[in-house]
PASEBA-1860 file (N, C-alpha, C; in nm, 3 decimals):
! residues 87
1> XXXXXXXX> 1.155/-3.716/1.028/1.108/-3.628/0.870/0.933/-3.531/0.957 ~ 0.883/-3.614/1.019/0.736/-3.516/1.055/0.715/-3.512/1.195 ~ 0.869/-3.478/1.300/0.848/-3.475/1.386/0.872/-3.562/1.507 ~ 0.744/-3.614/1.456/0.644/-3.782/1.577/0.782/-3.713/1.624 ~ 0.731/-3.767/1.779/0.806/-3.793/1.910/0.737/-3.926/1.910 ~ 0.694/-4.014/1.896/0.673/-4.115/1.922/0.735/-4.227/1.713 ~ 0.752/-4.392/1.771/0.695/-4.460/1.705/0.869/-4.563/1.689 ~ 0.892/-4.587/1.640/0.940/-4.679/1.651/0.974/-4.774/1.528
9> XXXXXXXX> 1.049/-4.744/1.407/1.089/-4.760/1.301/1.219/-4.815/1.199 ~ 1.288/-4.864/1.227/1.405/-4.949/1.142/1.398/-4.968/1.059 ~ 1.522/-4.835/0.971/1.585/-4.908/0.800/1.665/-4.835/0.852 ~ 1.693/-4.879/0.657/1.915/-4.877/0.659/1.926/-4.784/0.541 ~ 1.974/-4.688/0.569/2.026/-4.622/0.487/2.099/-4.579/0.402 ~ 2.201/-4.666/0.311/2.364/-4.649/0.243/2.412/-4.674/0.391 ~ 2.386/-4.835/0.439/2.430/-4.886/0.509/2.437/-4.875/0.671 ~ 2.385/-4.727/0.689/2.330/-4.764/0.872/2.198/-4.789/0.899
17> XXXXXXXX> 2.150/-4.811/0.987/2.101/-4.826/1.036/2.008/-4.700/1.123 ~ 1.888/-4.676/1.095/1.853/-4.550/1.133/1.765/-4.571/1.220 ~ 1.680/-4.434/1.355/1.534/-4.441/1.327/1.440/-4.348/1.372 ~ 1.349/-4.407/1.223/1.260/-4.322/1.284/1.134/-4.326/1.278 ~ 0.974/-4.283/1.276/0.879/-4.306/1.322/0.800/-4.395/1.260 ~ 0.807/-4.376/1.130/0.701/-4.418/1.016/0.740/-4.480/0.905 ~ 0.717/-4.569/0.791/0.843/-4.658/0.703/0.757/-4.518/0.619 ~ 0.694/-4.505/0.651/0.700/-4.352/0.523/0.768/-4.166/0.558
25> XXXXXXXX> 0.798/-4.166/0.667/0.895/-4.039/0.725/1.025/-4.143/0.653 ~ 1.125/-4.245/0.654/1.183/-4.322/0.654/1.159/-4.372/0.470 ~ 1.104/-4.386/0.424/1.068/-4.350/0.192/1.140/-4.219/0.233 ~ 1.055/-4.089/0.291/1.108/-3.949/0.249/1.247/-3.928/0.269 ~ 1.290/-4.001/0.377/1.479/-3.982/0.376/1.514/-4.053/0.272 ~ 1.476/-4.103/0.251/1.578/-4.189/0.141/1.561/-4.168/0.035 ~ 1.420/-4.119/-0.020/1.432/-4.052/-0.183/1.517/-3.939/-0.187 ~ 1.499/-3.811/-0.024/1.535/-3.730/-0.056/1.753/-3.710/-0.081
33> XXXXXXXX> 1.716/-3.886/0.007/1.943/-3.877/-0.004/1.943/-3.921/-0.191 ~ 1.868/-4.005/-0.153/1.886/-4.014/-0.358/1.915/-3.916/-0.453 ~ 1.773/-3.863/-0.383/1.761/-3.669/-0.533/1.908/-3.630/-0.518 ~ 1.985/-3.621/-0.361/2.100/-3.435/-0.345/2.204/-3.631/-0.445 ~ 2.216/-3.718/-0.403/2.264/-3.842/-0.483/2.327/-3.788/-0.580 ~ 2.218/-3.792/-0.686/2.143/-3.816/-0.845/2.268/-3.638/-0.899 ~ 2.176/-3.563/-0.795/2.192/-3.426/-0.867/2.317/-3.371/-0.860 ~ 2.411/-3.401/-0.816/2.504/-3.449/-0.777/2.674/-3.544/-0.767
41> XXXXXXXX> 2.626/-3.658/-0.892/2.735/-3.749/-0.902/2.778/-3.791/-0.777 ~ 2.715/-3.730/-0.649/2.827/-3.786/-0.476/2.781/-3.978/-0.517 ~ 2.839/-3.983/-0.439/2.838/-4.173/-0.387/2.833/-4.133/-0.272 ~ 2.807/-4.094/-0.146/2.732/-3.997/-0.007/2.750/-3.856/-0.017 ~ 2.635/-3.872/0.099/2.623/-3.755/0.169/2.603/-3.779/0.332 ~ 2.776/-3.717/0.327/2.871/-3.680/0.423/2.808/-3.576/0.549 ~ 2.663/-3.513/0.563/2.582/-3.430/0.650/2.500/-3.358/0.590 ~ 2.414/-3.414/0.624/2.248/-3.322/0.618/2.142/-3.241/0.767
49> XXXXXXXX> 2.149/-3.090/0.676/2.101/-2.986/0.759/1.944/-2.987/0.687 ~ 1.872/-3.016/0.801/1.705/-3.008/0.713/1.580/-2.941/0.767 ~ 1.572/-2.798/0.812/1.467/-2.711/0.792/1.349/-2.719/0.788 ~ 1.218/-2.627/0.802/1.092/-2.563/0.740/1.038/-2.778/0.785 ~ 0.912/-2.755/0.659/0.826/-2.897/0.706/0.761/-2.898/0.530 ~ 0.658/-3.016/0.581/0.629/-3.043/0.468/0.532/-2.947/0.444 ~ 0.506/-2.852/0.458/0.313/-2.776/0.506/0.425/-2.725/0.344 ~ 0.552/-2.674/0.379/0.522/-2.507/0.360/0.708/-2.591/0.220
57> XXXXXXXX> 0.755/-2.708/0.324/0.873/-2.781/0.187/0.931/-2.717/0.314 ~ 1.075/-2.806/0.248/1.175/-2.754/0.307/1.377/-2.728/0.250 ~ 1.437/-2.704/0.330/1.517/-2.608/0.211/1.655/-2.671/0.356 ~ 1.753/-2.738/0.283/1.831/-2.805/0.350/1.982/-2.816/0.269 ~ 2.028/-2.839/0.324/2.215/-2.838/0.305/2.246/-2.920/0.297 ~ 2.284/-3.016/0.254/2.405/-3.195/0.201/2.504/-3.126/0.214 ~ 2.604/-3.161/0.236/2.756/-3.215/0.247/2.833/-3.351/0.213 ~ 2.891/-3.352/0.168/3.000/-3.469/0.044/3.098/-3.402/-0.058
65> XXXXXXXX> 3.189/-3.509/-0.041/3.274/-3.560/-0.071/3.309/-3.412/-0.137 ~ 3.346/-3.348/-0.076/3.415/-3.201/-0.003/3.342/-3.146/-0.107 ~ 3.198/-3.066/-0.080/3.089/-2.944/-0.156/2.970/-2.972/-0.147 ~ 2.913/-2.846/-0.046/2.732/-2.857/-0.030/2.668/-2.800/-0.106 ~ 2.535/-2.898/-0.115/2.433/-2.869/-0.209/2.363/-2.781/-0.081 ~ 2.309/-2.682/-0.129/2.158/-2.622/-0.125/2.016/-2.691/-0.186 ~ 1.919/-2.683/-0.110/1.801/-2.769/-0.207/1.757/-2.707/-0.159 ~ 1.540/-2.737/-0.134/1.424/-2.720/-0.154/1.416/-2.866/-0.192
73> XXXXXXXX> 1.265/-2.957/-0.150/1.260/-3.070/-0.099/1.102/-3.051/-0.044 ~ 0.989/-3.144/-0.112/0.880/-3.078/-0.047/0.828/-3.259/-0.139 ~ 0.734/-3.369/-0.007/0.683/-3.484/-0.049/0.503/-3.479/0.010 ~ 0.519/-3.602/-0.137/0.374/-3.595/-0.162/0.377/-3.711/0.007 ~ 0.194/-3.773/0.033/0.162/-3.811/0.168/0.238/-3.941/0.189 ~ 0.286/-4.008/0.044/0.379/-4.126/0.010/0.533/-4.174/0.090 ~ 0.550/-4.003/0.103/0.750/-4.035/0.124/0.789/-4.006/-0.011 ~ 0.714/-3.997/-0.184/0.782/-3.967/-0.339/0.869/-3.810/-0.235
81> XXXXXXX> 0.912/-3.767/-0.378/0.929/-3.619/-0.408/0.829/-3.555/-0.483 ~ 0.787/-3.474/-0.404/0.691/-3.355/-0.505/0.748/-3.193/-0.551 ~ 0.827/-3.165/-0.516/0.888/-3.059/-0.559/1.052/-3.116/-0.494 ~ 1.143/-3.093/-0.637/1.317/-3.096/-0.572/1.389/-3.000/-0.649 ~ 1.390/-2.861/-0.606/1.568/-2.806/-0.672/1.633/-2.773/-0.567 ~ 1.744/-2.756/-0.694/1.894/-2.667/-0.641/1.859/-2.544/-0.599 ~ 1.895/-2.430/-0.441/1.856/-2.293/-0.440/1.981/-2.220/-0.494
END
């Protein structure tokens, strides 16, 4: 999430063990996945394309349950969501 090339924080996201640089990036990713699932009433996210950075926010496309969802997301420094809306 922060483009770091270091770190070794493992966390579980929807039953899948994933590697992150730190616990804050893991929290941001998990919060984003939860927000996407809630906004679409999806039980899972099949794929996620993330573009941008946290300074300007990220424009993303999620796919799940046969459809796509384009959205914008920006995080606070603790990984919680500052802004999340459909594009």
